[in-house]
C-alpha positions in Angstrom: -42.9 52.2 -33.2 -42.1 49.7 -30.4 -43.5 46.2 -30.3 -45.0 44.9 -27.0 -42.6 42.7 -25.1 -43.2 39.1 -24.1 -44.8 40.2 -20.8 -46.8 43.0 -22.2 -50.0 41.5 -20.9 -48.6 41.1 -17.4 -47.4 37.9 -15.7 -49.3 34.8 -16.4 -50.3 32.4 -13.6 -48.4 29.2 -13.2 -50.1 26.0 -14.3 -51.2 23.7 -11.6 -52.1 20.1 -11.8 -54.3 17.9 -9.7 -53.0 14.6 -8.4 -55.2 12.8 -10.9 -53.8 14.9 -13.8 -50.3 14.1 -12.6 -51.0 10.4 -12.6 -52.5 10.6 -16.1 -49.5 12.6 -17.4 -47.2 10.0 -15.9 -49.0 7.1 -17.4 -49.1 8.8 -20.9 -45.4 9.7 -20.6 -44.5 6.1 -19.6 -46.3 4.9 -22.7 -44.6 7.5 -24.9 -41.2 6.3 -23.5 -41.9 2.8 -24.6 -42.4 4.1 -28.1 -39.3 6.2 -27.9 -41.4 9.4 -28.0 -40.8 10.7 -24.5 -39.2 14.0 -25.5 -41.9 14.7 -28.1 -44.6 14.0 -25.5 -43.1 16.5 -23.1 -42.8 19.2 -25.8 -46.4 18.6 -26.9 -47.8 18.9 -23.4 -45.5 21.7 -22.4 -44.0 19.7 -19.5 -40.5 19.5 -18.2 -38.6 16.3 -17.4 -38.0 17.7 -13.8 -41.8 17.7 -13.3 -42.0 14.1 -14.4 -39.2 13.2 -12.0 -40.8 14.9 -9.1 -44.3 13.4 -9.9 -42.7 9.9 -10.1 -41.3 10.4 -6.6 -44.6 11.5 -5.3 -46.4 8.6 -7.1 -43.9 6.0 -5.9 -44.2 7.2 -2.4 -48.0 6.8 -2.6 -48.6 10.5 -2.1 -50.6 11.2 -5.3 -53.0 8.3 -4.8 -54.1 9.5 -1.3 -54.7 13.2 -2.1 -58.1 14.7 -2.7 -58.5 17.3 -5.5 -57.4 20.7 -4.3 -55.4 19.3 -1.4 -51.9 20.6 -1.3 -49.0 18.2 -1.9 -45.9 19.1 0.1 -42.5 17.6 0.3 -42.0 14.0 1.0 -41.4 12.9 4.5 -38.1 10.9 5.0 -40.2 7.7 5.3 -42.1 8.5 2.0 -38.8 9.2 0.2 -37.4 5.9 1.4 -40.5 4.0 0.3 -40.2 5.7 -3.1 -36.5 4.8 -3.4 -37.2 1.2 -2.4 -40.1 0.8 -4.9 -37.8 2.1 -7.7 -35.1 -0.3 -6.6 -37.6 -3.2 -6.5 -38.8 -2.3 -10.0 -35.3 -2.3 -11.4 -34.5 -5.6 -9.7 -37.6 -7.2 -11.1 -36.7 -6.0 -14.6 -33.2 -7.5 -14.2 -34.6 -10.8 -12.9 -36.9 -11.0 -15.9 -34.0 -10.3 -18.3 -31.9 -12.9 -16.6 -34.7 -15.4 -16.8 -35.1 -14.9 -20.5 -31.3 -15.1 -21.0 -31.1 -18.4 -19.0 -34.0 -19.8 -21.0 -32.2 -19.0 -24.3 -29.0 -20.4 -23.1 -30.8 -23.6 -22.0 -32.4 -24.0 -25.5 -29.0 -23.3 -27.2 -27.4 -26.0 -25.0 -30.1 -28.5 -26.0 -29.7 -27.6 -29.7 -25.9 -28.0 -29.6 -26.2 -31.3 -27.8 -28.7 -32.5 -30.4 -26.5 -31.4 -33.3 -23.5 -33.0 -31.7 -25.3 -36.3 -31.1 -26.7 -36.3 -34.7 -23.3 -35.6 -36.2 -21.7 -38.5 -34.1 -24.4 -40.8 -35.3 -23.9 -39.9 -38.9 -20.1 -40.2 -39.1 -18.7 -43.7 -39.0 -16.0 -44.2 -36.4 -13.1 -45.8 -38.2 -9.6 -46.3 -37.0 -6.8 -45.7 -39.5 
């Protein structure tokens, strides 16, 4: 007795996603990443990281926002690819600036604290010459 193979019912159609669905999946995936659950989210939804990467490129280039349901999404034009690259670069730079700002604020507060401690220790110890 032979068991039916994995394709016994014939080929299945490929899943397709509307631009709105892609944007929703991207938003949910970004939330999952913040909770360190990105891989689990992809497995649960049956998605691949390559799909997320491609959809991000399309989103960053503004392609997904301008498409109507059912309208085909083709490859990015060179201009759209450049826009997407520049938006990703801007986002990374803004994150670095925010991190640098926080670090500078902490360093400034540490400097103030050390000066305060140094001044109070000078005030408490008598200056005597041997």
